[in-house]
TORMARFI-455167 format. One record per residue: residue in three letters; x, y, z of N, C-alpha, C, CB in turn. Coordinates in steps of 0.1 Angstrom, whole numbers, plus 2048, in hexadecimal, padded with zeros to 3 digits. Glycine has a CB too. Example, Ala and Ser with C-alpha at 12.3 -4.5 7.8 and 13.67 -1.06 7.14 Angstrom:
2
- r/n.x/n.y/n.z/ca.x/ca.y/ca.z/c.x/c.y/c.z/cb.x/cb.y/cb.z
- ALA/884/7C7/84E/87B/7D3/84E/884/7DF/84E/871/7D3/85A
- SER/880/7EA/847/889/7F5/847/881/800/84F/88D/7FA/839
//
This chain:
314
- r/n.x/n.y/n.z/ca.x/ca.y/ca.z/c.x/c.y/c.z/cb.x/cb.y/cb.z
- UNK/809/7F2/801/801/7FD/801/808/80B/800/7F8/7FD/80C
- UNK/805/816/7F7/810/823/7F5/80E/82E/804/80C/82D/7E2
- UNK/814/835/809/816/83B/815/816/84B/80F/825/835/81E
- UNK/809/859/80D/807/862/80B/80D/868/815/7FD/862/808
- UNK/815/872/816/814/87C/81E/80F/88D/81D/820/87B/821
- UNK/809/88A/824/803/899/81E/805/8A3/82F/7EA/896/818
- UNK/810/8AD/822/812/8BB/82C/80A/8C6/830/81A/8C3/828
- UNK/80B/8CE/839/803/8D6/83E/7F3/8CE/842/804/8E2/835
- UNK/7F1/8C3/849/7E4/8BD/846/7DB/8C3/84E/7E5/8AF/848
- UNK/7DC/8C9/857/7D3/8D3/865/7CF/8E4/85A/7E5/8D8/879
- UNK/7D8/8E5/84F/7D2/8EF/84A/7CB/8EC/845/7D7/8F6/845
- UNK/7C3/8F9/83B/7B9/8F8/832/7B9/8EE/827/7B8/903/82C
- UNK/7C2/8EC/81B/7C1/8E3/80D/7CA/8D8/817/7CB/8EB/7FA
- UNK/7CF/8D6/81D/7D8/8CA/823/7C9/8C2/82C/7E8/8D0/830
- UNK/7C5/8CA/832/7BA/8C3/83A/7AA/8BB/82D/7B2/8D4/849
- UNK/7AA/8C0/821/7A2/8C2/818/7A7/8B0/815/7A4/8D1/80C
- UNK/7B6/8B1/80F/7B9/8AA/80C/7BB/89D/812/7BF/8AF/808
- UNK/7BC/89E/81E/7C2/890/82E/7AF/88C/82F/7CD/89D/847
- UNK/7A8/896/82D/797/88C/82B/797/883/825/78B/892/825
- UNK/79A/887/81A/797/882/809/7A0/874/80A/79F/890/7FA
- UNK/7AF/875/80B/7B4/869/809/7B5/864/818/7C1/869/801
- UNK/7AC/865/825/7AD/861/82D/7A0/851/82B/7AB/86E/837
- UNK/799/85A/824/78E/84E/821/791/83F/815/782/857/819
- UNK/79B/843/811/79A/83D/804/79D/82B/809/7A7/846/7F9
- UNK/7A4/829/810/7AD/81B/815/7B2/815/80D/7A8/810/81A
- UNK/7B4/81C/7FF/7C3/816/7F7/7CD/81A/7FB/7C6/818/7EA
- UNK/7D1/824/803/7DE/82A/806/7DD/830/819/7DF/839/7F8
- UNK/7EB/82D/81B/7EF/82D/827/7EF/840/827/7FF/823/829
- UNK/7F1/843/831/7EB/856/830/7F4/857/83D/7D5/85C/832
- UNK/7FF/865/83A/805/86A/848/808/876/846/811/862/84F
- UNK/7FE/87A/852/800/888/855/806/897/859/7FE/886/857
- UNK/80C/89B/853/814/8A6/85C/811/8AF/867/816/8AF/854
- UNK/80F/8B4/86E/806/8C0/877/817/8C7/87D/7F8/8B7/88A
- UNK/810/8D6/87E/81A/8DA/889/812/8E7/894/82A/8E2/881
- UNK/812/8ED/891/80A/8F4/89A/7FA/8F4/89B/80D/8FF/897
- UNK/7F6/8ED/890/7E5/8ED/891/7E0/8D9/897/7DF/8F3/87B
- UNK/7DA/8D7/89C/7D9/8C6/89F/7CF/8C3/895/7D2/8C1/8B0
- UNK/7C8/8B5/893/7BD/8AE/889/7B5/8AB/892/7C0/8A2/87F
- UNK/7A7/8A8/88E/7A3/8A2/899/79E/896/89C/79D/8A8/89D
- UNK/7A0/894/8A8/79D/884/8B0/797/876/8A4/78C/887/8BE
- UNK/790/87C/8A0/78B/871/896/78E/872/88B/77E/86F/894
- UNK/795/87C/884/79A/877/877/7A6/878/879/796/87E/86B
- UNK/7AF/878/884/7B8/871/887/7C5/866/88C/7B7/874/886
- UNK/7B8/860/889/7B3/850/890/7B1/847/881/7A1/850/89C
- UNK/7B2/84F/876/7B7/849/86B/7BE/84B/861/7B3/846/867
- UNK/7CB/850/86A/7D3/857/865/7E1/857/870/7CC/865/861
- UNK/7EB/856/865/7F9/855/86D/7FF/861/86D/803/84B/867
- UNK/7FE/86C/87D/801/87B/87F/80B/87C/881/7FB/881/887
- UNK/816/882/87E/823/880/882/821/894/881/830/875/875
- UNK/829/897/88F/828/8AA/891/83B/8A9/886/82A/8B3/8AD
- UNK/838/8B5/880/849/8B9/87F/847/8C7/87A/855/8AF/873
- UNK/850/8CF/87C/856/8E0/874/85C/8DA/86A/864/8EB/87D
- UNK/856/8DC/85F/865/8D8/851/869/8E6/84F/85E/8D0/83D
- UNK/86B/8EC/856/87B/8F4/854/883/8F4/85D/87C/903/851
- UNK/882/8E5/85E/88D/8DA/867/894/8CF/861/886/8D3/871
- UNK/89A/8CD/85E/8A4/8C5/84F/8A0/8B5/858/8BE/8CA/84D
- UNK/8A4/8B4/868/8A3/8A7/86D/894/8A2/86E/8AB/8A7/87B
- UNK/887/8AD/86E/87D/8B0/86F/875/8A7/85F/87E/8C1/872
- UNK/87D/8B0/857/874/8AA/848/87B/89C/841/875/8B8/83A
- UNK/889/897/844/88C/888/844/884/881/850/89D/886/847
- UNK/884/883/859/879/87D/861/869/876/85E/877/889/868
- UNK/861/881/856/857/87D/852/853/87A/843/850/883/857
- UNK/85E/87A/83C/862/875/832/867/867/82E/86A/87B/830
- UNK/869/860/837/86E/854/836/860/847/835/877/853/844
- UNK/866/83D/82D/85B/836/829/854/83D/820/854/831/834
- UNK/852/84A/81D/844/850/815/845/84A/809/842/862/811
- UNK/83E/849/7FD/838/845/7F3/837/858/7E8/828/83B/7FA
- UNK/828/85D/7EB/827/86A/7E7/828/872/7EE/81E/86D/7E2
- UNK/82A/881/7ED/829/88E/7F6/81D/895/7EE/838/899/7F6
- UNK/814/89E/7FB/80D/8A7/7F4/810/8B1/7FB/7FF/8A6/7F2
- UNK/817/8BC/7F5/81C/8C4/802/816/8CF/800/82D/8C6/805
- UNK/806/8D0/80C/7FE/8D6/811/805/8E1/819/7F6/8CE/816
- UNK/812/8E2/81D/815/8E9/82A/81D/8F8/825/81F/8DD/835
- UNK/814/902/82A/81B/90D/826/818/91B/830/817/910/817
- UNK/821/927/830/819/934/838/811/936/830/81F/941/83B
- UNK/803/93B/833/7FB/942/82E/7F2/94A/834/7F8/93D/828
- UNK/7EC/955/82B/7E5/962/832/7DD/962/825/7EF/973/838
- UNK/7D6/974/82D/7CF/975/81F/7D6/988/81A/7B9/973/823
- UNK/7CD/98E/818/7D3/995/812/7DB/9A5/818/7CB/995/809
- UNK/7D7/9A5/827/7DA/9AB/82F/7EB/9A9/833/7D1/9A9/838
- UNK/7EC/99B/82F/7FA/998/836/801/9A2/82C/801/986/837
- UNK/7FC/998/81D/805/99C/810/807/9AD/80B/7FD/995/804
- UNK/7FE/9B3/816/803/9C3/813/80E/9C4/81F/7F4/9CF/815
- UNK/80B/9C8/828/80C/9CA/835/81D/9C3/83C/7FD/9C3/83B
- UNK/81E/9B2/837/827/9AA/83F/82C/9A0/82C/81D/9A0/850
- UNK/82D/9A4/825/832/9A0/818/83E/992/81B/839/9AE/80F
- UNK/847/997/826/852/98A/828/84B/97B/82C/85C/98E/836
- UNK/83D/982/835/835/979/83C/836/967/836/827/980/83A
- UNK/834/96A/829/831/960/81C/83B/957/817/82D/967/80F
- UNK/84A/95E/81A/856/95F/812/85E/951/819/85E/96F/814
- UNK/866/958/820/86F/94B/829/86E/93F/82D/872/94D/833
- UNK/867/940/831/863/930/83B/85B/92C/82F/858/930/84D
- UNK/859/92C/826/851/922/81A/859/920/814/845/926/811
- UNK/866/92B/80D/86F/928/806/877/91D/80A/874/932/805
- UNK/87D/91D/818/886/913/823/87D/905/820/886/91A/839
- UNK/872/901/828/867/8F5/828/86A/8EB/81A/856/8FB/827
- UNK/863/8F3/80F/867/8F2/804/875/8E9/7FE/867/8FD/801
- UNK/87C/8F4/7FE/887/8F0/7FA/890/8E0/802/88F/8FE/7FB
- UNK/88E/8E3/812/895/8DA/818/887/8C8/814/898/8E2/82C
- UNK/87A/8CA/80D/873/8BE/80C/879/8BC/801/864/8BC/80D
- UNK/87A/8C0/7F8/87C/8C2/7E7/887/8B8/7E7/881/8D4/7DF
- UNK/892/8BF/7F1/8A1/8B7/7F0/89E/8A9/7F5/8AE/8BD/7FA
- UNK/89A/8A8/801/894/899/807/88D/890/7FE/889/89B/812
- UNK/884/894/7FA/880/88B/7F2/887/882/7E5/877/890/7EF
- UNK/892/88F/7E5/89E/888/7D8/8A5/87F/7DF/8AA/893/7CE
- UNK/8AA/880/7E7/8B2/87A/7F2/8A9/868/7F6/8B2/887/801
- UNK/8A0/86B/7FF/899/863/7FD/892/85A/7F7/898/865/800
- UNK/891/85C/7EB/88B/857/7DE/87C/853/7E1/893/84C/7D8
- UNK/876/861/7E3/865/85F/7E3/861/863/7D3/85B/86B/7EF
- UNK/854/857/7CE/855/856/7C1/84F/866/7B9/84D/847/7BE
- UNK/845/86B/7C3/840/877/7C1/83C/880/7CA/838/875/7BA
- UNK/83D/88E/7C8/83B/89A/7CF/82D/8A7/7C3/84F/8A1/7CF
- UNK/82A/8A6/7CA/819/8B0/7C7/81B/8C0/7CF/806/8A5/7D3
- UNK/81E/8CB/7CB/821/8D4/7CF/817/8E3/7CB/82E/8D3/7CC
- UNK/811/8E5/7D7/809/8ED/7D2/80E/8FE/7D3/7FB/8EA/7D9
- UNK/814/903/7C5/815/90F/7C3/806/918/7C7/81B/910/7B5
- UNK/809/925/7BB/7FA/926/7BD/7FB/92F/7AF/7F2/92E/7CD
- UNK/7F0/93D/7AB/7EF/945/7A1/7F9/955/7A1/7DF/948/7A0
- UNK/7FD/950/7AD/800/963/7AD/80F/96A/7A5/803/968/7C2
- UNK/812/961/7A0/81E/962/792/81D/96B/787/821/955/78A
- UNK/80B/968/787/803/969/776/801/97D/779/7EB/95B/774
- UNK/800/982/76C/7FC/98D/76C/7EC/98D/770/801/992/760
- UNK/7E6/99A/777/7DB/99F/771/7D4/99A/761/7DE/9AC/771
- UNK/7C9/995/75E/7C8/995/752/7B7/992/752/7D3/98A/74B
- UNK/7B1/995/744/7A7/997/73E/79F/986/73D/7AB/9A0/730
- UNK/7A6/980/738/7A7/971/731/7AD/96A/73C/7B2/96F/721
- UNK/7A4/960/73F/7AD/951/744/7BB/94A/741/7A6/946/73E
- UNK/7C4/94C/749/7D2/94D/748/7D7/93C/740/7DA/951/75B
- UNK/7E2/939/73A/7E8/931/737/7F3/92C/741/7EA/933/72C
- UNK/7F7/921/746/806/928/74B/810/926/744/80B/922/757
- UNK/80F/92C/73A/81B/935/734/819/943/737/81D/934/724
- UNK/80E/946/73C/80B/952/73D/811/957/743/803/954/73F
- UNK/81A/951/751/825/95A/75B/833/95C/74F/82C/950/76D
- UNK/833/96D/74F/83C/970/742/849/979/74F/831/97D/732
- UNK/84D/973/75C/851/97A/75D/854/985/76B/84E/97B/754
- UNK/846/98E/766/846/999/76F/837/997/77D/845/9A9/762
- UNK/83A/99A/784/832/994/793/830/9A0/796/83A/98A/7A0
- UNK/821/9A5/799/81C/9AF/79F/823/9B6/7AD/810/9A9/7A1
- UNK/826/9BF/7AD/82F/9C2/7B9/827/9BD/7C8/833/9D3/7B9
- UNK/81C/9BD/7C7/819/9B9/7D3/818/9A7/7D7/80C/9C1/7D5
- UNK/81B/99E/7CD/820/994/7D1/828/990/7CF/81D/98E/7D1
- UNK/832/99E/7CB/840/998/7C5/84B/98D/7CA/847/9A3/7C3
- UNK/84B/98F/7DA/84C/985/7E4/84A/979/7E0/843/988/7EF
- UNK/83C/973/7E6/837/969/7E9/838/961/7D8/828/96E/7F1
- UNK/83A/968/7CD/837/969/7C2/844/962/7BE/832/976/7BE
- UNK/84E/968/7C0/859/961/7B9/85E/957/7C4/865/96B/7B4
- UNK/859/953/7D2/85B/945/7D5/852/93E/7D5/85F/943/7DF
- UNK/84A/93E/7CD/842/932/7C7/84C/92D/7BC/833/935/7C1
- UNK/848/934/7B3/856/937/7A0/861/92C/7AA/864/954/79B
- UNK/868/934/7AD/877/92A/7B5/872/91E/7BA/881/932/7C5
- UNK/868/91B/7C4/863/90C/7C6/860/903/7B9/855/90C/7CE
- UNK/85C/90D/7B1/854/904/7A4/860/903/7A0/848/90A/797
- UNK/86B/908/799/878/907/797/87F/8F9/79C/87E/912/79D
- UNK/87C/8FA/7A9/887/8EF/7B1/87D/8E5/7B0/88C/8F1/7C4
- UNK/877/8E0/7AC/86A/8D5/7A9/86F/8CD/79C/859/8DE/7A5
- UNK/872/8D7/78F/877/8D3/780/883/8D2/786/876/8DD/772
- UNK/88C/8D7/787/89A/8D4/78B/896/8C6/790/8A2/8DE/797
- UNK/897/8C3/7A0/893/8B6/7A2/88C/8A9/797/88A/8B9/7AB
- UNK/886/8AF/798/87D/8A6/789/887/8A1/77F/873/8B1/77E
- UNK/891/8AA/777/89D/8A4/773/8A6/8A2/776/8A0/8A5/76E
- UNK/8A9/89C/782/8B2/893/789/8A8/883/788/8B6/899/79B
- UNK/89B/882/784/896/879/784/897/86E/78F/899/877/77B
- UNK/893/86C/798/893/86B/7A3/881/86A/7A7/89C/878/7A9
- UNK/87D/874/7A5/870/87A/7AF/865/881/7A5/876/889/7BC
- UNK/85C/87D/7A5/851/883/795/84D/88D/7A1/83F/875/78A
- UNK/846/89E/79A/844/8A9/7A3/83B/8AF/79A/850/8B1/7A7
- UNK/82D/8B1/79E/821/8B3/79B/820/8C5/79D/816/8A9/7A5
- UNK/822/8D2/79B/81F/8DB/79E/811/8E2/79D/826/8DF/799
- UNK/808/8E8/7A6/7F9/8EA/7A3/7FC/8FA/7A3/7ED/8E3/7AE
- UNK/7F5/901/79C/7F8/90D/79C/7E7/910/799/805/912/790
- UNK/7DF/90C/7AD/7D2/912/7AF/7D0/91A/7B4/7CB/90E/7B3
- UNK/7C3/91E/7A8/7BD/92E/7AB/7BA/931/7B9/7AE/931/7A2
- UNK/7AB/93D/7BD/7AC/93E/7CE/7A3/92D/7D2/79F/951/7D7
- UNK/7A9/927/7DB/79E/919/7DD/797/921/7EB/7A8/905/7E2
- UNK/78B/918/7EC/77E/91D/7F4/777/912/7FA/773/924/7EC
- UNK/774/911/80A/76E/905/80A/76D/900/816/773/8FC/802
- UNK/76A/8F6/818/76D/8F0/82A/778/8F1/832/76C/8E0/82C
- UNK/77D/8F6/837/789/8FA/843/794/903/838/794/8E8/84B
- UNK/78B/909/836/790/914/834/794/922/83C/789/916/82E
- UNK/79A/92E/845/796/934/84C/790/93D/849/79B/936/852
- UNK/785/93D/852/779/944/855/779/952/85E/771/93B/85C
- UNK/789/959/856/790/965/865/78F/972/858/7AB/960/86F
- UNK/78C/97A/85D/790/987/859/79E/98B/853/78D/98E/863
- UNK/7AA/989/85D/7B7/989/85F/7BF/983/855/7BA/983/869
- UNK/7B7/978/854/7C1/96A/84F/7BD/963/841/7C0/95E/85A
- UNK/7AE/965/840/7A9/95E/834/7AC/960/828/79D/95E/832
- UNK/7A9/95B/81E/7AB/963/810/79E/96C/80E/7AC/958/802
- UNK/797/96C/802/787/975/802/781/96E/806/77F/97A/7F5
- UNK/77E/963/7FD/772/95A/7FD/773/95B/812/775/946/7F2
- UNK/778/953/81A/778/950/827/773/95B/82E/784/94B/82A
- UNK/77C/966/829/777/973/831/76A/976/832/77C/97F/82C
- UNK/766/978/823/757/980/81C/749/973/823/759/980/802
- UNK/74F/967/82A/743/960/82D/744/961/839/73F/952/828
- UNK/74E/968/841/751/969/84F/749/975/853/761/96A/853
- UNK/74F/980/849/744/98B/849/737/98E/845/747/992/844
- UNK/72D/983/840/721/984/837/71D/975/84A/723/97E/81E
- UNK/721/96E/84C/71E/969/857/71C/96D/862/724/963/857
- UNK/723/979/86A/727/980/874/722/98A/873/733/980/875
- UNK/71D/995/867/718/9A2/864/708/9A0/875/710/9A1/84D
- UNK/70D/9AF/878/700/9B2/882/6FC/9BD/87E/704/9B4/892
- UNK/703/9C3/877/6F9/9D1/874/6F6/9D6/867/6FE/9DE/87A
- UNK/6F3/9C9/861/6ED/9C3/852/6F5/9CC/846/6D9/9C6/850
- UNK/6FE/9CC/84B/70C/9D2/83F/714/9C9/83C/718/9DC/844
- UNK/71D/9C7/834/72A/9C2/830/734/9CB/829/727/9B8/827
- UNK/740/9CB/82C/74D/9D6/82D/754/9D0/823/756/9D9/83C
- UNK/753/9CF/81A/75F/9CC/80E/76C/9D5/80F/759/9CF/7FE
- UNK/778/9CE/80B/784/9D8/80E/788/9D9/801/790/9D4/819
- UNK/786/9EB/7FE/788/9EB/7F0/77C/9EC/7EB/78E/9DF/7EB
- UNK/783/9EA/7DB/777/9F3/7D1/768/9E6/7D0/780/9F6/7BB
- UNK/772/9D9/7D4/76B/9CD/7CD/766/9C9/7BF/762/9CC/7D4
- UNK/778/9D0/7B5/777/9CE/7AB/77B/9C1/7A8/77C/9D7/7A6
- UNK/789/9BC/7B1/792/9B6/7A9/78A/9A9/7B1/7A5/9BA/7AB
- UNK/78B/9A1/7A6/785/991/79E/792/984/7A3/786/993/787
- UNK/78C/97E/7A9/791/972/7A7/78D/965/7A2/795/971/7B0
- UNK/796/95A/7A1/78E/94B/79A/791/943/7AA/79A/942/787
- UNK/781/941/7AA/77C/93A/7B2/77E/926/7B2/76F/93F/7AF
- UNK/786/921/7BE/785/90E/7BC/77D/904/7C7/797/907/7BC
- UNK/773/903/7C1/770/8FC/7D0/77C/8F2/7D4/760/8F3/7D0
- UNK/780/8F1/7E3/786/8E4/7E6/78B/8D9/7E0/77F/8E0/7EC
- UNK/77B/8D2/7DE/77E/8C2/7DB/781/8C3/7CD/770/8B6/7DD
- UNK/77F/8CB/7C4/782/8D0/7BF/793/8CC/7BA/77E/8DA/7C3
- UNK/798/8D5/7C0/7A9/8D5/7C2/7AF/8C6/7C6/7AC/8E1/7D1
- UNK/7A5/8C1/7D0/7A7/8B4/7D3/7A5/8A6/7CC/7A1/8B4/7DB
- UNK/79B/8AB/7BF/79A/89D/7B2/7A7/89D/7A9/78B/89E/7A5
- UNK/7AE/8AE/7AB/7B7/8AE/79E/7C4/8A4/7AA/7BC/8C5/795
- UNK/7C6/8A9/7B7/7CB/8A0/7BB/7D1/88F/7B8/7C5/8A2/7C2
- UNK/7BE/88D/7C0/7C6/87F/7BF/7C7/877/7B1/7BE/874/7C8
- UNK/7C3/883/7A4/7C5/882/794/7D4/885/793/7BB/88E/789
- UNK/7D9/889/79A/7E7/886/795/7F0/881/79E/7EC/890/790
- UNK/7E8/87C/7AC/7F4/86F/7AE/7F1/863/7A8/7F6/86A/7BE
- UNK/7E9/860/7A8/7E4/856/79C/7EA/854/78F/7D9/859/798
- UNK/7EA/85F/785/7EF/860/779/7F9/864/772/7EB/864/775
- UNK/7FD/866/77D/80A/872/776/817/868/771/812/881/784
- UNK/81C/86B/76C/828/860/766/834/869/763/824/857/758
- UNK/835/874/75F/83F/879/758/845/87F/766/83C/883/74B
- UNK/852/88A/762/859/88B/76E/856/899/777/869/888/76B
- UNK/84E/89F/76B/848/8AD/773/83C/8B3/769/855/8BB/774
- UNK/833/8B5/771/826/8BD/768/826/8CC/770/812/8B4/76A
- UNK/820/8D6/766/81A/8E2/76F/80C/8E6/76B/823/8EF/76C
- UNK/805/8E0/772/7F8/8E7/76F/7F1/8ED/773/7F2/8E3/76E
- UNK/7E8/8FA/76E/7DF/904/774/7D3/8FD/77A/7DB/90E/76A
- UNK/7CC/900/784/7C2/8F4/78A/7B5/904/78E/7CC/8E6/79E
- UNK/7AD/904/78A/7A0/910/78B/796/90E/786/7A0/91D/786
- UNK/78F/915/78A/780/914/781/77D/920/773/772/917/78F
- UNK/787/925/76F/789/92A/766/783/936/762/787/923/760
- UNK/77C/93C/76D/774/948/76B/774/950/775/768/944/767
- UNK/779/95F/779/77B/967/77D/76E/970/783/782/96A/774
- UNK/76D/96E/794/763/976/799/767/981/7A0/75D/96F/7A1
- UNK/760/98C/7A1/761/998/7A7/75E/996/7B2/75B/9A1/7A3
- UNK/76A/99D/7BC/766/99A/7CB/756/9A7/7CE/778/9A0/7D7
- UNK/750/9AB/7C7/745/9B1/7CD/73A/9AB/7C8/746/9BE/7CB
- UNK/743/99D/7BA/72F/997/7B8/730/98A/7C0/728/991/7A2
- UNK/73E/986/7C7/740/97D/7CD/739/97F/7DD/74E/97B/7CC
- UNK/738/98E/7E0/731/98C/7EF/722/98E/7EB/736/999/7FD
- UNK/71D/99B/7E0/713/991/7DB/70A/986/7DB/716/98E/7D9
- UNK/718/97E/7D6/70C/970/7D6/70E/968/7E4/710/963/7C8
- UNK/718/96B/7E8/716/963/7F9/70C/96B/7FB/723/963/808
- UNK/70A/976/800/6FE/97B/804/6EE/973/800/6FF/989/7FD
- UNK/6EE/974/7F5/6E4/96F/7EF/6E2/962/7F3/6E4/970/7E4
- UNK/6EA/959/7F2/6EF/94B/7F7/6EA/94A/809/703/94A/7F6
- UNK/6F2/950/80E/6ED/954/816/6DB/955/822/6F2/95B/812
- UNK/6DB/95B/814/6CC/95E/81C/6CA/969/824/6C8/952/826
- UNK/6D1/970/826/6D3/97C/831/6D1/986/825/6E5/97D/83C
- UNK/6CC/98F/82A/6C9/9A2/827/6D2/9A8/828/6C1/9AB/82F
- UNK/6DF/9AD/825/6EC/9B5/824/6EE/9BE/81B/6F5/9AE/822
- UNK/6F0/9CB/81E/6F7/9D1/813/707/9D0/816/6F1/9E0/811
- UNK/70B/9D7/809/718/9D9/80A/71F/9E9/809/71B/9D2/7FF
- UNK/72A/9E8/812/72F/9F9/80F/73F/9F0/812/727/A0B/81D
- UNK/744/9FB/808/753/9F6/803/75F/A02/80F/754/9FB/7EC
- UNK/768/9FF/816/770/A00/81B/77E/A04/813/76F/9F7/822
- UNK/781/A10/80A/78C/A13/803/799/A14/80E/789/A21/7FB
- UNK/799/A14/819/7A5/A14/823/7AD/A0C/825/7A3/A15/82D
- UNK/7A6/A00/821/7AB/9F3/828/7B4/9ED/81D/79F/9E8/82C
- UNK/7BB/9E3/81F/7C3/9DD/812/7BD/9D5/806/7CB/9D4/817
- UNK/7C0/9D9/7FD/7B9/9CF/7EE/7C5/9CD/7E4/7AB/9D7/7E4
- UNK/7C6/9C2/7E1/7CA/9BC/7D1/7C1/9C4/7C6/7C5/9AB/7D0
- UNK/7C6/9CC/7BC/7C1/9CE/7B0/7C3/9C2/7A9/7C6/9DA/7A9
- UNK/7BE/9BC/7A8/7C4/9B0/7A1/7B8/9A6/79A/7CD/9A7/7AD
- UNK/7B3/9A5/78C/7AD/999/78A/7B0/98D/77E/7A2/99E/78A
- UNK/7AF/987/783/7B9/973/77E/7AD/967/77D/7C6/96C/790
- UNK/7AE/965/770/7A6/952/76F/7B1/94C/766/792/94F/763
- UNK/7B4/93F/76F/7B7/936/766/7B3/92E/75B/7B8/931/76A
- UNK/7BC/92E/74D/7B9/923/74B/7B9/914/74F/7BB/925/745
- UNK/7B6/90D/74E/7B8/900/754/7B8/8F3/74B/7AD/8FF/75F
- UNK/7BA/8F7/73E/7B9/8ED/733/7C3/8E2/732/7B9/8F4/725
- UNK/7D0/8E4/732/7D6/8DC/73A/7D4/8D2/746/7DC/8E1/73C
- UNK/7CE/8D6/752/7CA/8CC/75C/7C0/8C4/755/7C4/8D2/769
- UNK/7BA/8C7/74E/7AF/8BE/746/7B6/8B1/739/7A3/8CB/73C
- UNK/7C2/8B8/734/7C6/8B2/727/7D0/8A8/731/7CE/8BD/71A
- UNK/7D9/8AC/73E/7E1/8A0/740/7D9/895/74B/7EF/8A5/745
- UNK/7D0/89C/752/7CA/893/75A/7BD/891/75B/7CE/893/763
- UNK/7B6/896/754/7A9/891/750/7A3/89A/758/7A5/882/752
- UNK/7A6/8A3/75E/79D/8AA/76A/798/8BB/766/7A8/8AA/77A
- UNK/78B/8BB/76A/77F/8C7/76D/77A/8CB/779/774/8C5/767
- UNK/778/8D7/776/772/8DB/789/763/8D3/781/76F/8F5/792
- UNK/75F/8D4/78B/753/8D0/78D/745/8D3/795/757/8C8/790
- UNK/748/8E4/7A3/743/8E6/7AA/740/8F5/7A7/747/8E2/7B4
- UNK/734/8F9/79F/732/905/79B/730/910/7AB/724/903/78F
- UNK/735/91D/7AB/737/929/7B5/72C/924/7BC/736/93A/7B1
- UNK/71F/922/7B9/710/927/7BE/711/91A/7C6/700/92B/7B2
- UNK/718/90C/7BF/715/8FD/7CA/720/8FF/7D7/71A/8EB/7C0
- UNK/72D/907/7D0/739/905/7D9/732/910/7E9/74A/90C/7CF
- UNK/72D/917/7E0/72C/925/7F0/721/91D/7FA/722/93C/7EA
- UNK/719/918/7F4/70A/90D/7F6/712/905/804/704/8FF/7E4
- UNK/71F/8FD/7FD/726/8F5/804/72B/8FB/811/731/8F1/7FB
- UNK/736/908/80D/73B/90E/817/735/916/822/742/915/811
- UNK/728/918/81C/71F/91E/829/71D/915/833/710/923/825
- UNK/715/906/82A/712/8FF/836/71B/8FA/83D/70B/8F6/834
- UNK/728/8F7/836/737/8F6/840/735/900/84C/747/8FB/837
- UNK/733/90A/846/73A/91B/855/72E/916/85F/737/936/84E
- UNK/723/913/85A/718/914/865/719/905/86D/708/916/85E
- UNK/71F/8FC/868/722/8F1/873/72D/8F0/87B/722/8E6/86E
- UNK/737/8F8/874/745/8F6/87A/749/902/882/751/8F5/86F
- UNK/744/90E/87D/749/916/880/741/91F/88B/74D/91B/874
//
């Protein structure tokens, strides 16, 4: 039976991957946690290991005997940190991924899947292909964007050495169960749900103008891609966009979440708060061509599922 290591297993994306793999029965799952813990019922289904992935000795320990790695561990947060503390996303992520990639090569791990993102792409009116990265990263994303590109290139470098296969996933804005529904640390979807569900004065305040637009991907659809890549990839290296393919403005997103929540709320805009004026959707044709993957969840269905999860868990 293959052993799959899920790094960042208590985080947003890692938790969604872990729950899916833990329910399969045909793989052994090892879950890496650090500062957060897993619920007892889920922890019983997997092997839980505690580690700091910025330490080489911890990386070597958790990788021993592993066939596949799903690398979802990262220092992440929302636009407030990207504006106010841009270094927050750079150092630890570069260190932990450098150590993981080297150890996978040295220990002969068969496959590593790395969650990159789309911050290296320019703002664009049409969905962007993987080739759309032209080396110019917007100032607000400079640090995190070049860190992601560095790790992607390290994946390609180690893939050329021939011991480990690598999948780089440039996913769009993911939302759904286990997201950070927190106004300080969450991305746009989680923050919006939190604002709508906790509104007390009949209004929802949106940072900025609400004109920036994002490609929104439901978490279960991203996990579908992970499973396809783990099963189907035979080549040394693949890099794929994974997204819904449509850009939705923040204003439209807030209006749709309000409508699906059943609440009556008005919109207000706070133009003094951090905002990143940017529009992006990704072209995921390569993911379909290589892995047969397409997203299944419409935005309205995803909002309904997310609101239901929020009401039950938050």
